[in-house]
C-alpha positions in Angstrom: 0.1 -0.1 0.3 3.0 2.3 1.2 4.9 1.7 -2.3 1.6 1.9 -4.7 0.9 5.5 -2.9 1.5 8.9 -4.4 0.2 11.2 -1.9 1.1 9.5 1.7 0.1 11.1 4.9 1.2 9.9 8.1 -1.0 10.3 10.9 0.2 10.0 14.5 -1.6 10.0 17.6 -1.0 9.5 21.8 0.1 6.2 21.2 3.4 7.1 18.9 4.5 8.7 22.6 3.7 5.3 24.4 6.0 3.6 22.0 8.7 5.8 22.0 9.0 5.9 17.9 9.4 9.4 17.4 12.6 9.0 15.1 11.2 6.0 13.3 8.2 8.1 12.5 10.7 11.0 10.8 12.8 8.5 9.1 9.7 6.8 7.6 8.8 9.9 6.5 12.0 11.0 4.7 11.7 7.3 3.3 8.6 7.5 1.2 8.4 11.5 1.2 5.5 12.5 3.4 4.1 15.0 5.5 3.4 13.9 9.1 0.1 15.4 11.1 -0.9 14.7 14.1 -4.0 14.3 16.3 -4.1 16.9 20.0 -2.3 13.8 21.9 0.2 13.1 19.5 1.6 16.8 20.1 5.1 17.0 20.7 5.9 13.7 19.3 7.7 15.5 16.2 9.0 19.0 16.6 6.9 21.7 15.5 9.4 23.1 13.2 10.4 19.6 11.5 10.0 20.8 7.6 7.6 17.7 7.3 5.3 18.4 10.0 1.9 20.2 9.4 0.7 19.9 13.0 -2.2 18.7 14.6 -5.6 17.9 12.2 -9.3 17.6 12.8 -12.2 20.5 14.4 -9.2 23.0 15.4 -6.4 21.9 13.2 -4.0 23.5 11.6 -5.4 24.2 7.8 -2.4 22.6 6.1 -2.8 19.2 8.0 -6.5 18.8 8.1 -6.6 19.6 4.0 -3.4 17.3 3.4 -5.3 14.3 5.0 -8.2 15.3 3.1 -6.4 14.9 0.0 -4.1 12.3 0.7 -4.4 8.8 -1.2 -2.9 7.1 1.6 -3.0 7.2 5.8 -0.6 5.5 7.5 -2.5 5.8 11.4 0.0 5.2 13.8 -0.9 4.7 17.2 -4.7 7.3 17.0 -8.4 6.6 17.7 -10.0 8.6 14.9 -11.6 10.5 17.6 -14.8 13.0 16.4 -13.0 15.9 17.3 -10.1 14.6 14.8 -12.3 13.2 11.6 -15.7 15.5 11.7 -18.2 13.9 10.1 -17.0 10.3 9.4 -19.1 9.5 6.3 -17.4 12.2 4.6 -13.8 11.7 6.5 -10.8 10.9 4.2 -12.8 10.0 1.1 -10.0 9.5 -1.1 -7.5 7.6 1.0 -6.7 4.0 2.2 -5.8 3.8 5.7 -3.2 1.9 7.4 -3.7 1.6 10.9 -1.2 0.8 13.4 -2.5 0.2 17.0 -1.6 -2.0 20.3 -5.0 -2.4 21.2 -6.4 -4.4 18.4 -10.1 -3.0 19.9 -9.3 0.3 18.2 -8.8 -1.0 14.4 -12.2 -0.1 12.6 -14.2 1.3 15.6 -14.5 5.0 14.5 -13.8 4.5 11.1 -13.5 1.7 8.6 -9.7 0.8 7.6 -8.1 -0.8 4.9 -5.8 -2.8 6.8 -5.4 -2.5 10.8 -2.0 -3.9 12.4 -2.3 -5.0 16.1 1.3 -4.9 17.7 4.1 -3.3 19.3 4.4 -0.2 16.9 8.3 0.3 17.6 8.3 -3.0 16.3 5.7 -2.5 13.4 7.5 0.9 11.9 10.9 -0.6 12.0 9.7 -3.4 9.6 8.0 -0.9 7.3 11.5 1.1 7.5 13.1 -1.8 6.3 10.3 -3.0 3.7 9.1 -0.1 1.4 11.0 1.9 -1.3 12.5 5.2 -1.4 10.0 7.3 -3.2 10.0 11.3 -4.1 6.7 12.6 -4.9 7.1 15.9 -6.3 3.6 16.7 -7.3 2.6 16.1 -3.9 5.3 18.3 -2.1 4.3 21.2 -4.2 0.5 20.9 -2.9 1.6 20.3 0.5 3.6 23.6 0.3 0.8 25.5 -1.6 -1.3 24.4 1.7 1.3 25.1 4.0 1.5 29.1 2.1 -2.7 29.6 2.2 -2.4 28.8 6.0 0.3 31.2 6.2 -2.1 33.6 4.5 -5.2 33.1 6.8 -2.5 33.4 9.9 -1.7 36.9 8.5 -5.3 37.6 8.1 -5.7 37.1 11.6 -3.2 38.4 13.3 -3.2 41.9 15.1 0.3 43.3 16.2 -1.2 45.8 18.5 -3.5 43.5 20.2 -2.7 41.2 22.8 -3.7 37.7 21.8 -3.3 34.4 23.0 -0.9 33.9 20.1 1.2 36.6 21.4 0.8 35.6 24.9 2.1 32.2 24.0 5.1 33.1 22.2 6.1 35.5 25.0 6.3 32.5 27.3 7.9 30.4 24.9 10.8 32.3 25.0 11.4 31.4 28.5 10.9 27.9 28.0 13.7 25.0 26.8 13.0 21.9 24.5 12.2 19.9 27.8 9.9 22.4 29.3 6.4 20.4 30.4 3.4 22.5 28.9 -0.2 21.9 30.8 -3.1 23.0 29.8 -6.9 22.5 30.8 -9.8 22.2 28.6 -11.3 24.9 26.0 -10.2 28.0 24.0 -6.6 27.8 25.6 -6.1 24.2 25.3 -6.6 24.7 20.9 -4.4 28.2 21.2 -1.5 26.4 22.5 -1.8 23.3 20.7 -1.9 25.5 17.5 1.0 28.0 18.2 3.4 26.1 21.4 6.9 25.4 19.3 6.8 21.8 20.9 10.5 20.4 20.4 10.6 17.4 22.6 8.1 14.2 23.0 6.1 14.3 26.3 6.3 17.6 26.3 2.6 18.4 26.6 0.5 17.3 29.2 -3.2 17.7 28.4 -6.7 15.7 28.7 -7.3 14.0 25.8 -11.2 13.6 26.3 -14.6 14.0 28.6 -13.9 17.9 28.5 -12.1 18.2 32.1 -11.9 21.0 32.9 -9.9 21.2 36.3 -7.3 18.8 34.9 -4.9 21.3 34.5 -3.4 22.5 38.0 -2.5 18.8 39.6 -1.5 17.6 36.2 1.2 20.5 36.1 2.6 20.1 39.7 2.8 16.4 38.7 4.6 16.8 35.6 6.9 19.5 38.0 7.9 17.0 40.5 8.1 14.1 37.6 10.4 16.0 35.3 12.4 18.1 38.2 11.5 21.2 35.7 10.2 24.1 36.1 6.2 23.5 33.9 4.1 25.9 32.5 0.0 26.0 32.7 -2.2 27.5 30.0 -5.5 27.9 31.4 -8.4 29.4 31.6 -10.9 31.1 34.0 -13.5 28.9 33.5 -11.0 25.9 34.2 -8.8 27.2 36.7 -12.0 27.8 38.6 -13.0 24.5 38.9 -9.9 23.4 40.6 -7.9 26.7 42.1 -8.1 24.7 45.5 -5.1 23.3 44.5 -3.4 26.6 44.9 -2.8 25.0 48.7 -0.9 22.0 47.1 1.0 24.5 45.1 2.1 26.8 47.8 2.5 23.6 50.3 4.8 21.8 47.7 6.3 25.1 46.0 6.4 23.5 42.7 7.8 25.6 40.2 4.7 25.7 38.0 3.9 29.1 36.0 -0.1 29.5 35.7 -0.8 31.5 32.9 -4.6 32.4 33.0 -6.2 33.5 29.6 -9.0 35.2 31.7 -11.7 36.5 29.1 -14.5 36.2 31.5 -16.2 33.4 29.7 -16.6 30.2 28.9 -14.9 30.6 25.8 -15.4 27.2 23.6 -18.8 27.0 24.4 -19.5 30.7 24.5 -17.7 30.2 20.2 -20.2 28.5 19.3 -22.9 30.0 20.4 -22.1 32.8 18.4 -21.0 31.0 15.2 -24.0 28.6 15.0 -26.5 29.7 17.8 -27.3 33.6 16.7 -25.4 34.7 19.6 -27.7 33.2 22.0 -25.7 33.1 25.0 -26.6 30.7 27.9 -24.3 30.5 30.9 -21.1 31.3 29.2 -20.7 35.0 30.0 -19.3 35.2 33.4 -18.8 39.1 34.0 -21.4 39.0 37.1 -18.5 36.1 38.5 -15.4 38.1 37.8 -12.4 36.6 39.9 -9.0 38.2 40.4 -7.1 35.7 40.6 -3.7 37.3 41.1 -5.2 38.3 43.8 -6.7 34.7 44.9 -3.2 33.7 44.2 -1.5 35.7 46.7 -4.6 34.7 49.2 -2.8 31.3 49.1 0.9 32.5 49.4 1.2 32.2 45.8 2.7 35.8 44.1 0.2 36.9 41.6 0.7 39.5 38.5 -1.6 40.9 36.0 -1.7 41.7 32.1 -3.9 44.1 31.2 -2.5 45.2 27.6 0.1 44.2 24.9 2.5 47.2 25.9 3.3 45.7 29.9 3.1 41.5 28.8 6.8 41.4 28.0 8.0 43.1 31.6 5.2 41.5 33.4 6.3 38.1 32.1 9.9 38.8 32.6 9.4 39.4 36.4 7.0 36.3 37.0 9.4 33.9 35.5 12.2 35.3 37.5 10.4 33.8 40.3 11.9 30.3 41.1 8.7 29.0 42.8 5.1 28.7 41.7 3.3 32.4 40.3 0.0 33.2 38.8 -0.5 35.0 36.1 -3.9 36.8 35.5 -4.1 37.7 31.8 -7.4 40.2 29.9 -8.1 38.1 27.0 -10.9 39.3 24.4 -13.7 37.3 25.0 -14.3 37.4 21.1 -11.1 35.9 20.5 -12.2 32.7 19.0 -10.3 29.4 17.9 -9.8 29.2 13.9 -9.8 27.2 11.6 -13.4 25.1 12.9 -15.0 22.6 11.3 -18.8 23.5 12.1 -21.0 21.0 14.0 -21.1 17.8 11.8 -18.8 19.2 9.0 -16.3 17.7 6.6 -12.8 18.9 5.7 -14.3 20.7 3.1 -16.2 23.2 5.1 -13.4 24.2 7.3 -13.7 27.7 8.8 -10.5 29.7 8.6 -12.0 33.2 9.1 -15.0 34.5 10.8 -16.6 36.6 7.9 -16.9 32.9 6.3 -20.0 32.0 8.3 
């Protein structure tokens, strides 16, 4: 199947991290001249600056990655489960492609998506066997199409960018300046989780700690404390005001342990992801997503627990405040004001397929 493919696409999930198969995946991509995309839980398995890496695909995935998967003739799926957030409308998913699915759990094969061939077994062993068996290939026309998709994505990002505004992307990039390749990055659940997935420059496997399902708001703080102790490294938690409020009592644990966790709160005074859906698809009929009447000062709350707290309200003050916060050796909380109308794009509409991907709000 791989030797006959003209438009191969390697698709990696969290199982690729469990199998520690990142190097082999990159070697396979080079040998068969294929791009690499990933699920949310596959983030960090391949460095974001790798020339073949297109990023996360799916409901809020990178445009180039999602469209390449939609246009390929073979998906080599490694350690992923084809969740609905990754596939969109299953009946319209990757209709031009054969699917080769490698997973250690046979129950995952043909569970959510019918595959052409499923191989149950150790992924590291399977990918190594494939490396030995496949032919060296070049696909110049596919490579050119990928380049065109990446350029289209850059054009979209330029349209969305606002260099004069405190955007989630600007905040993520500023924090990333204080991180090295092994810094653990944790998230809660919501818009901030997708912004981090889209924008943080991951360089090393197992540096992304996030809940992959069930909408577990409140997961992040405990996970970040655990990551800090498990790695022995200062850990960054990106969270939202909604998620952080679910479990902020763990600030007591943070203070008691002195874990070096930097909590960065995207505070837009709304439950952002649900509100985004309500804005775009439900005529701005808001129900229980605007939190202005329950506004909290998380920096003061942190200080009440004995943890240093900082505020960021403008783009101009962001670099100085982050520098002060990062100079602390122990835990710290940074409460950052974000526009409630900042949306996560691209986005698939409910029940939509990749052909319907939304890249600008004007497309609604």
